mmCIF entry with sequence, helices, sheets and N, C-alpha, C, O atoms, coordinates in Angstrom:
data_MODEL
# 
_entry.id   MODEL 
# 
_entity.id                         1 
_entity.type                       polymer 
_entity.pdbx_number_of_molecules   1 
# 
_entity_poly.entity_id                      1 
_entity_poly.type                           'polypeptide(L)' 
_entity_poly.nstd_linkage                   no 
_entity_poly.nstd_monomer                   no 
_entity_poly.pdbx_seq_one_letter_code       MRRVGSPATGIAKQLIAIRLSPRLLTALRSMAAKQGKGYQTLIHELLENAASRAA 
_entity_poly.pdbx_seq_one_letter_code_can   MRRVGSPATGIAKQLIAIRLSPRLLTALRSMAAKQGKGYQTLIHELLENAASRAA 
_entity_poly.pdbx_strand_id                 A 
# 
loop_
_entity_poly_seq.entity_id 
_entity_poly_seq.num 
_entity_poly_seq.mon_id 
_entity_poly_seq.hetero 
1 1  MET n 
1 2  ARG n 
1 3  ARG n 
1 4  VAL n 
1 5  GLY n 
1 6  SER n 
1 7  PRO n 
1 8  ALA n 
1 9  THR n 
1 10 GLY n 
1 11 ILE n 
1 12 ALA n 
1 13 LYS n 
1 14 GLN n 
1 15 LEU n 
1 16 ILE n 
1 17 ALA n 
1 18 ILE n 
1 19 ARG n 
1 20 LEU n 
1 21 SER n 
1 22 PRO n 
1 23 ARG n 
1 24 LEU n 
1 25 LEU n 
1 26 THR n 
1 27 ALA n 
1 28 LEU n 
1 29 ARG n 
1 30 SER n 
1 31 MET n 
1 32 ALA n 
1 33 ALA n 
1 34 LYS n 
1 35 GLN n 
1 36 GLY n 
1 37 LYS n 
1 38 GLY n 
1 39 TYR n 
1 40 GLN n 
1 41 THR n 
1 42 LEU n 
1 43 ILE n 
1 44 HIS n 
1 45 GLU n 
1 46 LEU n 
1 47 LEU n 
1 48 GLU n 
1 49 ASN n 
1 50 ALA n 
1 51 ALA n 
1 52 SER n 
1 53 ARG n 
1 54 ALA n 
1 55 ALA n 
# 
_struct_asym.id          A 
_struct_asym.entity_id   1 
# 
loop_
_struct_conf.conf_type_id 
_struct_conf.id 
_struct_conf.pdbx_PDB_helix_id 
_struct_conf.beg_label_comp_id 
_struct_conf.beg_label_asym_id 
_struct_conf.beg_label_seq_id 
_struct_conf.pdbx_beg_PDB_ins_code 
_struct_conf.end_label_comp_id 
_struct_conf.end_label_asym_id 
_struct_conf.end_label_seq_id 
_struct_conf.pdbx_end_PDB_ins_code 
_struct_conf.beg_auth_comp_id 
_struct_conf.beg_auth_asym_id 
_struct_conf.beg_auth_seq_id 
_struct_conf.end_auth_comp_id 
_struct_conf.end_auth_asym_id 
_struct_conf.end_auth_seq_id 
_struct_conf.pdbx_PDB_helix_class 
_struct_conf.details 
_struct_conf.pdbx_PDB_helix_length 
HELX_P HELX_P1 AA1 PRO A 22 ? GLN A 35 ? PRO A 22 GLN A 35 1 ? 14 
HELX_P HELX_P2 AA2 TYR A 39 ? ALA A 54 ? TYR A 39 ALA A 54 1 ? 16 
# 
_struct_conf_type.id          HELX_P 
_struct_conf_type.criteria    ? 
_struct_conf_type.reference   ? 
# 
loop_
_atom_site.group_PDB 
_atom_site.id 
_atom_site.type_symbol 
_atom_site.label_atom_id 
_atom_site.label_alt_id 
_atom_site.label_comp_id 
_atom_site.label_asym_id 
_atom_site.label_entity_id 
_atom_site.label_seq_id 
_atom_site.pdbx_PDB_ins_code 
_atom_site.Cartn_x 
_atom_site.Cartn_y 
_atom_site.Cartn_z 
_atom_site.occupancy 
_atom_site.B_iso_or_equiv 
_atom_site.pdbx_formal_charge 
_atom_site.auth_seq_id 
_atom_site.auth_comp_id 
_atom_site.auth_asym_id 
_atom_site.auth_atom_id 
_atom_site.pdbx_PDB_model_num 
ATOM 1   N N  . MET A 1 1  ? -19.023 1.666  2.335   1.00 0.00 ? 1  MET A N  1 
ATOM 2   C CA . MET A 1 1  ? -17.616 1.760  2.015   1.00 0.00 ? 1  MET A CA 1 
ATOM 3   C C  . MET A 1 1  ? -17.462 2.440  0.657   1.00 0.00 ? 1  MET A C  1 
ATOM 4   O O  . MET A 1 1  ? -18.105 2.052  -0.319  1.00 0.00 ? 1  MET A O  1 
ATOM 5   N N  . ARG A 1 2  ? -16.621 3.438  0.607   1.00 0.00 ? 2  ARG A N  1 
ATOM 6   C CA . ARG A 1 2  ? -16.391 4.201  -0.619  1.00 0.00 ? 2  ARG A CA 1 
ATOM 7   C C  . ARG A 1 2  ? -15.318 3.544  -1.458  1.00 0.00 ? 2  ARG A C  1 
ATOM 8   O O  . ARG A 1 2  ? -14.280 3.128  -0.943  1.00 0.00 ? 2  ARG A O  1 
ATOM 9   N N  . ARG A 1 3  ? -15.570 3.452  -2.755  1.00 0.00 ? 3  ARG A N  1 
ATOM 10  C CA . ARG A 1 3  ? -14.589 2.896  -3.677  1.00 0.00 ? 3  ARG A CA 1 
ATOM 11  C C  . ARG A 1 3  ? -13.433 3.877  -3.854  1.00 0.00 ? 3  ARG A C  1 
ATOM 12  O O  . ARG A 1 3  ? -13.657 5.083  -3.956  1.00 0.00 ? 3  ARG A O  1 
ATOM 13  N N  . VAL A 1 4  ? -12.225 3.385  -3.890  1.00 0.00 ? 4  VAL A N  1 
ATOM 14  C CA . VAL A 1 4  ? -11.065 4.246  -4.114  1.00 0.00 ? 4  VAL A CA 1 
ATOM 15  C C  . VAL A 1 4  ? -11.178 4.847  -5.504  1.00 0.00 ? 4  VAL A C  1 
ATOM 16  O O  . VAL A 1 4  ? -11.440 4.142  -6.478  1.00 0.00 ? 4  VAL A O  1 
ATOM 17  N N  . GLY A 1 5  ? -10.978 6.148  -5.586  1.00 0.00 ? 5  GLY A N  1 
ATOM 18  C CA . GLY A 1 5  ? -11.010 6.820  -6.870  1.00 0.00 ? 5  GLY A CA 1 
ATOM 19  C C  . GLY A 1 5  ? -12.384 7.296  -7.274  1.00 0.00 ? 5  GLY A C  1 
ATOM 20  O O  . GLY A 1 5  ? -12.510 8.020  -8.261  1.00 0.00 ? 5  GLY A O  1 
ATOM 21  N N  . SER A 1 6  ? -13.419 6.916  -6.545  1.00 0.00 ? 6  SER A N  1 
ATOM 22  C CA . SER A 1 6  ? -14.748 7.388  -6.914  1.00 0.00 ? 6  SER A CA 1 
ATOM 23  C C  . SER A 1 6  ? -14.946 8.791  -6.360  1.00 0.00 ? 6  SER A C  1 
ATOM 24  O O  . SER A 1 6  ? -14.710 9.028  -5.175  1.00 0.00 ? 6  SER A O  1 
ATOM 25  N N  . PRO A 1 7  ? -15.372 9.713  -7.196  1.00 0.00 ? 7  PRO A N  1 
ATOM 26  C CA . PRO A 1 7  ? -15.473 11.101 -6.753  1.00 0.00 ? 7  PRO A CA 1 
ATOM 27  C C  . PRO A 1 7  ? -16.601 11.310 -5.748  1.00 0.00 ? 7  PRO A C  1 
ATOM 28  O O  . PRO A 1 7  ? -17.717 10.829 -5.945  1.00 0.00 ? 7  PRO A O  1 
ATOM 29  N N  . ALA A 1 8  ? -16.302 12.028 -4.676  1.00 0.00 ? 8  ALA A N  1 
ATOM 30  C CA . ALA A 1 8  ? -17.300 12.315 -3.657  1.00 0.00 ? 8  ALA A CA 1 
ATOM 31  C C  . ALA A 1 8  ? -18.375 13.255 -4.188  1.00 0.00 ? 8  ALA A C  1 
ATOM 32  O O  . ALA A 1 8  ? -19.510 13.234 -3.712  1.00 0.00 ? 8  ALA A O  1 
ATOM 33  N N  . THR A 1 9  ? -18.025 14.069 -5.162  1.00 0.00 ? 9  THR A N  1 
ATOM 34  C CA . THR A 1 9  ? -18.968 15.044 -5.707  1.00 0.00 ? 9  THR A CA 1 
ATOM 35  C C  . THR A 1 9  ? -19.866 14.460 -6.783  1.00 0.00 ? 9  THR A C  1 
ATOM 36  O O  . THR A 1 9  ? -20.859 15.077 -7.167  1.00 0.00 ? 9  THR A O  1 
ATOM 37  N N  . GLY A 1 10 ? -19.523 13.269 -7.273  1.00 0.00 ? 10 GLY A N  1 
ATOM 38  C CA . GLY A 1 10 ? -20.277 12.682 -8.372  1.00 0.00 ? 10 GLY A CA 1 
ATOM 39  C C  . GLY A 1 10 ? -19.791 13.164 -9.725  1.00 0.00 ? 10 GLY A C  1 
ATOM 40  O O  . GLY A 1 10 ? -20.314 12.739 -10.755 1.00 0.00 ? 10 GLY A O  1 
ATOM 41  N N  . ILE A 1 11 ? -18.799 14.045 -9.741  1.00 0.00 ? 11 ILE A N  1 
ATOM 42  C CA . ILE A 1 11 ? -18.228 14.553 -10.990 1.00 0.00 ? 11 ILE A CA 1 
ATOM 43  C C  . ILE A 1 11 ? -16.895 13.841 -11.204 1.00 0.00 ? 11 ILE A C  1 
ATOM 44  O O  . ILE A 1 11 ? -15.931 14.061 -10.470 1.00 0.00 ? 11 ILE A O  1 
ATOM 45  N N  . ALA A 1 12 ? -16.861 12.989 -12.218 1.00 0.00 ? 12 ALA A N  1 
ATOM 46  C CA . ALA A 1 12 ? -15.652 12.215 -12.474 1.00 0.00 ? 12 ALA A CA 1 
ATOM 47  C C  . ALA A 1 12 ? -14.564 13.093 -13.073 1.00 0.00 ? 12 ALA A C  1 
ATOM 48  O O  . ALA A 1 12 ? -14.840 14.015 -13.841 1.00 0.00 ? 12 ALA A O  1 
ATOM 49  N N  . LYS A 1 13 ? -13.335 12.795 -12.711 1.00 0.00 ? 13 LYS A N  1 
ATOM 50  C CA . LYS A 1 13 ? -12.194 13.504 -13.288 1.00 0.00 ? 13 LYS A CA 1 
ATOM 51  C C  . LYS A 1 13 ? -11.865 12.879 -14.630 1.00 0.00 ? 13 LYS A C  1 
ATOM 52  O O  . LYS A 1 13 ? -12.157 11.707 -14.869 1.00 0.00 ? 13 LYS A O  1 
ATOM 53  N N  . GLN A 1 14 ? -11.262 13.658 -15.494 1.00 0.00 ? 14 GLN A N  1 
ATOM 54  C CA . GLN A 1 14 ? -10.907 13.182 -16.823 1.00 0.00 ? 14 GLN A CA 1 
ATOM 55  C C  . GLN A 1 14 ? -9.507  12.592 -16.809 1.00 0.00 ? 14 GLN A C  1 
ATOM 56  O O  . GLN A 1 14 ? -8.574  13.186 -16.269 1.00 0.00 ? 14 GLN A O  1 
ATOM 57  N N  . LEU A 1 15 ? -9.373  11.431 -17.402 1.00 0.00 ? 15 LEU A N  1 
ATOM 58  C CA . LEU A 1 15 ? -8.086  10.762 -17.494 1.00 0.00 ? 15 LEU A CA 1 
ATOM 59  C C  . LEU A 1 15 ? -7.269  11.382 -18.624 1.00 0.00 ? 15 LEU A C  1 
ATOM 60  O O  . LEU A 1 15 ? -7.746  11.505 -19.752 1.00 0.00 ? 15 LEU A O  1 
ATOM 61  N N  . ILE A 1 16 ? -6.019  11.776 -18.307 1.00 0.00 ? 16 ILE A N  1 
ATOM 62  C CA . ILE A 1 16 ? -5.118  12.326 -19.318 1.00 0.00 ? 16 ILE A CA 1 
ATOM 63  C C  . ILE A 1 16 ? -3.763  11.645 -19.188 1.00 0.00 ? 16 ILE A C  1 
ATOM 64  O O  . ILE A 1 16 ? -3.497  10.948 -18.209 1.00 0.00 ? 16 ILE A O  1 
ATOM 65  N N  . ALA A 1 17 ? -2.922  11.851 -20.172 1.00 0.00 ? 17 ALA A N  1 
ATOM 66  C CA . ALA A 1 17 ? -1.538  11.378 -20.099 1.00 0.00 ? 17 ALA A CA 1 
ATOM 67  C C  . ALA A 1 17 ? -0.643  12.607 -20.066 1.00 0.00 ? 17 ALA A C  1 
ATOM 68  O O  . ALA A 1 17 ? -0.863  13.567 -20.805 1.00 0.00 ? 17 ALA A O  1 
ATOM 69  N N  . ILE A 1 18 ? 0.355   12.573 -19.215 1.00 0.00 ? 18 ILE A N  1 
ATOM 70  C CA . ILE A 1 18 ? 1.288   13.693 -19.098 1.00 0.00 ? 18 ILE A CA 1 
ATOM 71  C C  . ILE A 1 18 ? 2.690   13.115 -18.914 1.00 0.00 ? 18 ILE A C  1 
ATOM 72  O O  . ILE A 1 18 ? 2.882   12.138 -18.188 1.00 0.00 ? 18 ILE A O  1 
ATOM 73  N N  . ARG A 1 19 ? 3.646   13.720 -19.568 1.00 0.00 ? 19 ARG A N  1 
ATOM 74  C CA . ARG A 1 19 ? 5.028   13.259 -19.445 1.00 0.00 ? 19 ARG A CA 1 
ATOM 75  C C  . ARG A 1 19 ? 5.774   14.170 -18.472 1.00 0.00 ? 19 ARG A C  1 
ATOM 76  O O  . ARG A 1 19 ? 5.808   15.389 -18.639 1.00 0.00 ? 19 ARG A O  1 
ATOM 77  N N  . LEU A 1 20 ? 6.367   13.555 -17.459 1.00 0.00 ? 20 LEU A N  1 
ATOM 78  C CA . LEU A 1 20 ? 7.156   14.275 -16.463 1.00 0.00 ? 20 LEU A CA 1 
ATOM 79  C C  . LEU A 1 20 ? 8.545   13.658 -16.417 1.00 0.00 ? 20 LEU A C  1 
ATOM 80  O O  . LEU A 1 20 ? 8.714   12.464 -16.662 1.00 0.00 ? 20 LEU A O  1 
ATOM 81  N N  . SER A 1 21 ? 9.524   14.472 -16.103 1.00 0.00 ? 21 SER A N  1 
ATOM 82  C CA . SER A 1 21 ? 10.876  13.933 -15.979 1.00 0.00 ? 21 SER A CA 1 
ATOM 83  C C  . SER A 1 21 ? 10.919  12.987 -14.774 1.00 0.00 ? 21 SER A C  1 
ATOM 84  O O  . SER A 1 21 ? 10.192  13.185 -13.800 1.00 0.00 ? 21 SER A O  1 
ATOM 85  N N  . PRO A 1 22 ? 11.762  11.972 -14.843 1.00 0.00 ? 22 PRO A N  1 
ATOM 86  C CA . PRO A 1 22 ? 11.881  11.044 -13.716 1.00 0.00 ? 22 PRO A CA 1 
ATOM 87  C C  . PRO A 1 22 ? 12.259  11.753 -12.418 1.00 0.00 ? 22 PRO A C  1 
ATOM 88  O O  . PRO A 1 22 ? 11.790  11.376 -11.344 1.00 0.00 ? 22 PRO A O  1 
ATOM 89  N N  . ARG A 1 23 ? 13.100  12.771 -12.513 1.00 0.00 ? 23 ARG A N  1 
ATOM 90  C CA . ARG A 1 23 ? 13.520  13.517 -11.323 1.00 0.00 ? 23 ARG A CA 1 
ATOM 91  C C  . ARG A 1 23 ? 12.338  14.246 -10.683 1.00 0.00 ? 23 ARG A C  1 
ATOM 92  O O  . ARG A 1 23 ? 12.175  14.231 -9.463  1.00 0.00 ? 23 ARG A O  1 
ATOM 93  N N  . LEU A 1 24 ? 11.512  14.885 -11.525 1.00 0.00 ? 24 LEU A N  1 
ATOM 94  C CA . LEU A 1 24 ? 10.336  15.594 -11.014 1.00 0.00 ? 24 LEU A CA 1 
ATOM 95  C C  . LEU A 1 24 ? 9.344   14.621 -10.396 1.00 0.00 ? 24 LEU A C  1 
ATOM 96  O O  . LEU A 1 24 ? 8.803   14.888 -9.323  1.00 0.00 ? 24 LEU A O  1 
ATOM 97  N N  . LEU A 1 25 ? 9.099   13.498 -11.058 1.00 0.00 ? 25 LEU A N  1 
ATOM 98  C CA . LEU A 1 25 ? 8.150   12.515 -10.552 1.00 0.00 ? 25 LEU A CA 1 
ATOM 99  C C  . LEU A 1 25 ? 8.620   11.945 -9.210  1.00 0.00 ? 25 LEU A C  1 
ATOM 100 O O  . LEU A 1 25 ? 7.812   11.746 -8.303  1.00 0.00 ? 25 LEU A O  1 
ATOM 101 N N  . THR A 1 26 ? 9.896   11.689 -9.088  1.00 0.00 ? 26 THR A N  1 
ATOM 102 C CA . THR A 1 26 ? 10.448  11.201 -7.818  1.00 0.00 ? 26 THR A CA 1 
ATOM 103 C C  . THR A 1 26 ? 10.235  12.227 -6.713  1.00 0.00 ? 26 THR A C  1 
ATOM 104 O O  . THR A 1 26 ? 9.849   11.875 -5.598  1.00 0.00 ? 26 THR A O  1 
ATOM 105 N N  . ALA A 1 27 ? 10.486  13.499 -7.023  1.00 0.00 ? 27 ALA A N  1 
ATOM 106 C CA . ALA A 1 27 ? 10.300  14.564 -6.034  1.00 0.00 ? 27 ALA A CA 1 
ATOM 107 C C  . ALA A 1 27 ? 8.831   14.683 -5.628  1.00 0.00 ? 27 ALA A C  1 
ATOM 108 O O  . ALA A 1 27 ? 8.520   14.846 -4.448  1.00 0.00 ? 27 ALA A O  1 
ATOM 109 N N  . LEU A 1 28 ? 7.934   14.602 -6.604  1.00 0.00 ? 28 LEU A N  1 
ATOM 110 C CA . LEU A 1 28 ? 6.502   14.700 -6.307  1.00 0.00 ? 28 LEU A CA 1 
ATOM 111 C C  . LEU A 1 28 ? 6.023   13.526 -5.464  1.00 0.00 ? 28 LEU A C  1 
ATOM 112 O O  . LEU A 1 28 ? 5.232   13.700 -4.536  1.00 0.00 ? 28 LEU A O  1 
ATOM 113 N N  . ARG A 1 29 ? 6.498   12.345 -5.786  1.00 0.00 ? 29 ARG A N  1 
ATOM 114 C CA . ARG A 1 29 ? 6.118   11.166 -4.990  1.00 0.00 ? 29 ARG A CA 1 
ATOM 115 C C  . ARG A 1 29 ? 6.620   11.287 -3.563  1.00 0.00 ? 29 ARG A C  1 
ATOM 116 O O  . ARG A 1 29 ? 5.925   10.909 -2.620  1.00 0.00 ? 29 ARG A O  1 
ATOM 117 N N  . SER A 1 30 ? 7.825   11.813 -3.403  1.00 0.00 ? 30 SER A N  1 
ATOM 118 C CA . SER A 1 30 ? 8.393   12.005 -2.066  1.00 0.00 ? 30 SER A CA 1 
ATOM 119 C C  . SER A 1 30 ? 7.586   13.033 -1.281  1.00 0.00 ? 30 SER A C  1 
ATOM 120 O O  . SER A 1 30 ? 7.281   12.826 -0.107  1.00 0.00 ? 30 SER A O  1 
ATOM 121 N N  . MET A 1 31 ? 7.241   14.146 -1.935  1.00 0.00 ? 31 MET A N  1 
ATOM 122 C CA . MET A 1 31 ? 6.425   15.184 -1.281  1.00 0.00 ? 31 MET A CA 1 
ATOM 123 C C  . MET A 1 31 ? 5.078   14.618 -0.862  1.00 0.00 ? 31 MET A C  1 
ATOM 124 O O  . MET A 1 31 ? 4.608   14.878 0.246   1.00 0.00 ? 31 MET A O  1 
ATOM 125 N N  . ALA A 1 32 ? 4.461   13.851 -1.737  1.00 0.00 ? 32 ALA A N  1 
ATOM 126 C CA . ALA A 1 32 ? 3.145   13.279 -1.450  1.00 0.00 ? 32 ALA A CA 1 
ATOM 127 C C  . ALA A 1 32 ? 3.224   12.313 -0.264  1.00 0.00 ? 32 ALA A C  1 
ATOM 128 O O  . ALA A 1 32 ? 2.356   12.322 0.609   1.00 0.00 ? 32 ALA A O  1 
ATOM 129 N N  . ALA A 1 33 ? 4.259   11.487 -0.240  1.00 0.00 ? 33 ALA A N  1 
ATOM 130 C CA . ALA A 1 33 ? 4.410   10.525 0.856   1.00 0.00 ? 33 ALA A CA 1 
ATOM 131 C C  . ALA A 1 33 ? 4.570   11.241 2.191   1.00 0.00 ? 33 ALA A C  1 
ATOM 132 O O  . ALA A 1 33 ? 4.013   10.807 3.200   1.00 0.00 ? 33 ALA A O  1 
ATOM 133 N N  . LYS A 1 34 ? 5.330   12.339 2.204   1.00 0.00 ? 34 LYS A N  1 
ATOM 134 C CA . LYS A 1 34 ? 5.510   13.108 3.440   1.00 0.00 ? 34 LYS A CA 1 
ATOM 135 C C  . LYS A 1 34 ? 4.207   13.715 3.927   1.00 0.00 ? 34 LYS A C  1 
ATOM 136 O O  . LYS A 1 34 ? 4.012   13.911 5.127   1.00 0.00 ? 34 LYS A O  1 
ATOM 137 N N  . GLN A 1 35 ? 3.303   14.017 2.975   1.00 0.00 ? 35 GLN A N  1 
ATOM 138 C CA . GLN A 1 35 ? 2.009   14.603 3.322   1.00 0.00 ? 35 GLN A CA 1 
ATOM 139 C C  . GLN A 1 35 ? 0.936   13.536 3.531   1.00 0.00 ? 35 GLN A C  1 
ATOM 140 O O  . GLN A 1 35 ? -0.198  13.861 3.882   1.00 0.00 ? 35 GLN A O  1 
ATOM 141 N N  . GLY A 1 36 ? 1.282   12.275 3.321   1.00 0.00 ? 36 GLY A N  1 
ATOM 142 C CA . GLY A 1 36 ? 0.344   11.181 3.529   1.00 0.00 ? 36 GLY A CA 1 
ATOM 143 C C  . GLY A 1 36 ? -0.761  11.109 2.491   1.00 0.00 ? 36 GLY A C  1 
ATOM 144 O O  . GLY A 1 36 ? -1.895  10.749 2.807   1.00 0.00 ? 36 GLY A O  1 
ATOM 145 N N  . LYS A 1 37 ? -0.430  11.454 1.243   1.00 0.00 ? 37 LYS A N  1 
ATOM 146 C CA . LYS A 1 37 ? -1.422  11.394 0.171   1.00 0.00 ? 37 LYS A CA 1 
ATOM 147 C C  . LYS A 1 37 ? -0.782  10.815 -1.073  1.00 0.00 ? 37 LYS A C  1 
ATOM 148 O O  . LYS A 1 37 ? 0.440   10.694 -1.154  1.00 0.00 ? 37 LYS A O  1 
ATOM 149 N N  . GLY A 1 38 ? -1.600  10.463 -2.033  1.00 0.00 ? 38 GLY A N  1 
ATOM 150 C CA . GLY A 1 38 ? -1.106  9.929  -3.287  1.00 0.00 ? 38 GLY A CA 1 
ATOM 151 C C  . GLY A 1 38 ? -0.466  11.016 -4.137  1.00 0.00 ? 38 GLY A C  1 
ATOM 152 O O  . GLY A 1 38 ? -0.826  12.189 -4.043  1.00 0.00 ? 38 GLY A O  1 
ATOM 153 N N  . TYR A 1 39 ? 0.484   10.613 -4.964  1.00 0.00 ? 39 TYR A N  1 
ATOM 154 C CA . TYR A 1 39 ? 1.177   11.618 -5.771  1.00 0.00 ? 39 TYR A CA 1 
ATOM 155 C C  . TYR A 1 39 ? 0.267   12.232 -6.820  1.00 0.00 ? 39 TYR A C  1 
ATOM 156 O O  . TYR A 1 39 ? 0.444   13.399 -7.169  1.00 0.00 ? 39 TYR A O  1 
ATOM 157 N N  . GLN A 1 40 ? -0.701  11.484 -7.333  1.00 0.00 ? 40 GLN A N  1 
ATOM 158 C CA . GLN A 1 40 ? -1.625  12.047 -8.310  1.00 0.00 ? 40 GLN A CA 1 
ATOM 159 C C  . GLN A 1 40 ? -2.534  13.081 -7.655  1.00 0.00 ? 40 GLN A C  1 
ATOM 160 O O  . GLN A 1 40 ? -2.875  14.092 -8.270  1.00 0.00 ? 40 GLN A O  1 
ATOM 161 N N  . THR A 1 41 ? -2.921  12.830 -6.422  1.00 0.00 ? 41 THR A N  1 
ATOM 162 C CA . THR A 1 41 ? -3.714  13.803 -5.673  1.00 0.00 ? 41 THR A CA 1 
ATOM 163 C C  . THR A 1 41 ? -2.915  15.075 -5.455  1.00 0.00 ? 41 THR A C  1 
ATOM 164 O O  . THR A 1 41 ? -3.442  16.176 -5.615  1.00 0.00 ? 41 THR A O  1 
ATOM 165 N N  . LEU A 1 42 ? -1.649  14.932 -5.092  1.00 0.00 ? 42 LEU A N  1 
ATOM 166 C CA . LEU A 1 42 ? -0.784  16.091 -4.891  1.00 0.00 ? 42 LEU A CA 1 
ATOM 167 C C  . LEU A 1 42 ? -0.637  16.889 -6.187  1.00 0.00 ? 42 LEU A C  1 
ATOM 168 O O  . LEU A 1 42 ? -0.742  18.116 -6.171  1.00 0.00 ? 42 LEU A O  1 
ATOM 169 N N  . ILE A 1 43 ? -0.396  16.206 -7.307  1.00 0.00 ? 43 ILE A N  1 
ATOM 170 C CA . ILE A 1 43 ? -0.261  16.898 -8.590  1.00 0.00 ? 43 ILE A CA 1 
ATOM 171 C C  . ILE A 1 43 ? -1.542  17.654 -8.918  1.00 0.00 ? 43 ILE A C  1 
ATOM 172 O O  . ILE A 1 43 ? -1.492  18.794 -9.380  1.00 0.00 ? 43 ILE A O  1 
ATOM 173 N N  . HIS A 1 44 ? -2.694  17.022 -8.680  1.00 0.00 ? 44 HIS A N  1 
ATOM 174 C CA . HIS A 1 44 ? -3.980  17.679 -8.925  1.00 0.00 ? 44 HIS A CA 1 
ATOM 175 C C  . HIS A 1 44 ? -4.103  18.953 -8.086  1.00 0.00 ? 44 HIS A C  1 
ATOM 176 O O  . HIS A 1 44 ? -4.493  20.002 -8.598  1.00 0.00 ? 44 HIS A O  1 
ATOM 177 N N  . GLU A 1 45 ? -3.771  18.860 -6.807  1.00 0.00 ? 45 GLU A N  1 
ATOM 178 C CA . GLU A 1 45 ? -3.858  20.019 -5.912  1.00 0.00 ? 45 GLU A CA 1 
ATOM 179 C C  . GLU A 1 45 ? -2.912  21.136 -6.352  1.00 0.00 ? 45 GLU A C  1 
ATOM 180 O O  . GLU A 1 45 ? -3.288  22.309 -6.347  1.00 0.00 ? 45 GLU A O  1 
ATOM 181 N N  . LEU A 1 46 ? -1.689  20.774 -6.731  1.00 0.00 ? 46 LEU A N  1 
ATOM 182 C CA . LEU A 1 46 ? -0.722  21.784 -7.169  1.00 0.00 ? 46 LEU A CA 1 
ATOM 183 C C  . LEU A 1 46 ? -1.192  22.488 -8.435  1.00 0.00 ? 46 LEU A C  1 
ATOM 184 O O  . LEU A 1 46 ? -1.093  23.710 -8.542  1.00 0.00 ? 46 LEU A O  1 
ATOM 185 N N  . LEU A 1 47 ? -1.704  21.721 -9.394  1.00 0.00 ? 47 LEU A N  1 
ATOM 186 C CA . LEU A 1 47 ? -2.195  22.315 -10.634 1.00 0.00 ? 47 LEU A CA 1 
ATOM 187 C C  . LEU A 1 47 ? -3.425  23.177 -10.386 1.00 0.00 ? 47 LEU A C  1 
ATOM 188 O O  . LEU A 1 47 ? -3.557  24.257 -10.961 1.00 0.00 ? 47 LEU A O  1 
ATOM 189 N N  . GLU A 1 48 ? -4.320  22.704 -9.533  1.00 0.00 ? 48 GLU A N  1 
ATOM 190 C CA . GLU A 1 48 ? -5.520  23.480 -9.211  1.00 0.00 ? 48 GLU A CA 1 
ATOM 191 C C  . GLU A 1 48 ? -5.154  24.801 -8.541  1.00 0.00 ? 48 GLU A C  1 
ATOM 192 O O  . GLU A 1 48 ? -5.724  25.840 -8.876  1.00 0.00 ? 48 GLU A O  1 
ATOM 193 N N  . ASN A 1 49 ? -4.216  24.776 -7.605  1.00 0.00 ? 49 ASN A N  1 
ATOM 194 C CA . ASN A 1 49 ? -3.778  26.004 -6.937  1.00 0.00 ? 49 ASN A CA 1 
ATOM 195 C C  . ASN A 1 49 ? -3.112  26.965 -7.910  1.00 0.00 ? 49 ASN A C  1 
ATOM 196 O O  . ASN A 1 49 ? -3.369  28.168 -7.871  1.00 0.00 ? 49 ASN A O  1 
ATOM 197 N N  . ALA A 1 50 ? -2.257  26.440 -8.781  1.00 0.00 ? 50 ALA A N  1 
ATOM 198 C CA . ALA A 1 50 ? -1.575  27.288 -9.762  1.00 0.00 ? 50 ALA A CA 1 
ATOM 199 C C  . ALA A 1 50 ? -2.578  27.909 -10.728 1.00 0.00 ? 50 ALA A C  1 
ATOM 200 O O  . ALA A 1 50 ? -2.455  29.085 -11.071 1.00 0.00 ? 50 ALA A O  1 
ATOM 201 N N  . ALA A 1 51 ? -3.551  27.149 -11.163 1.00 0.00 ? 51 ALA A N  1 
ATOM 202 C CA . ALA A 1 51 ? -4.560  27.661 -12.104 1.00 0.00 ? 51 ALA A CA 1 
ATOM 203 C C  . ALA A 1 51 ? -5.420  28.734 -11.453 1.00 0.00 ? 51 ALA A C  1 
ATOM 204 O O  . ALA A 1 51 ? -5.769  29.721 -12.101 1.00 0.00 ? 51 ALA A O  1 
ATOM 205 N N  . SER A 1 52 ? -5.766  28.559 -10.186 1.00 0.00 ? 52 SER A N  1 
ATOM 206 C CA . SER A 1 52 ? -6.599  29.563 -9.522  1.00 0.00 ? 52 SER A CA 1 
ATOM 207 C C  . SER A 1 52 ? -5.823  30.849 -9.280  1.00 0.00 ? 52 SER A C  1 
ATOM 208 O O  . SER A 1 52 ? -6.404  31.934 -9.324  1.00 0.00 ? 52 SER A O  1 
ATOM 209 N N  . ARG A 1 53 ? -4.512  30.748 -9.022  1.00 0.00 ? 53 ARG A N  1 
ATOM 210 C CA . ARG A 1 53 ? -3.692  31.956 -8.847  1.00 0.00 ? 53 ARG A CA 1 
ATOM 211 C C  . ARG A 1 53 ? -3.498  32.687 -10.167 1.00 0.00 ? 53 ARG A C  1 
ATOM 212 O O  . ARG A 1 53 ? -3.424  33.916 -10.193 1.00 0.00 ? 53 ARG A O  1 
ATOM 213 N N  . ALA A 1 54 ? -3.416  31.940 -11.262 1.00 0.00 ? 54 ALA A N  1 
ATOM 214 C CA . ALA A 1 54 ? -3.187  32.538 -12.585 1.00 0.00 ? 54 ALA A CA 1 
ATOM 215 C C  . ALA A 1 54 ? -4.424  33.191 -13.150 1.00 0.00 ? 54 ALA A C  1 
ATOM 216 O O  . ALA A 1 54 ? -4.336  34.064 -14.013 1.00 0.00 ? 54 ALA A O  1 
ATOM 217 N N  . ALA A 1 55 ? -5.589  32.768 -12.662 1.00 0.00 ? 55 ALA A N  1 
ATOM 218 C CA . ALA A 1 55 ? -6.849  33.297 -13.209 1.00 0.00 ? 55 ALA A CA 1 
ATOM 219 C C  . ALA A 1 55 ? -7.139  34.715 -12.769 1.00 0.00 ? 55 ALA A C  1 
ATOM 220 O O  . ALA A 1 55 ? -8.161  35.284 -13.151 1.00 0.00 ? 55 ALA A O  1 
# 
């Protein structure tokens, strides 16, 4: 059984603090729920996609 939050790759993610507007956070949580994933996972995916497009 895999522990929730434990990285499958063995590379741990770094914990950070970020301030988001309540409206944005509500929208992100709603989007994540519709996709059946956690909102932090969705934010990670969105940031990763944006960073790869910008590179």
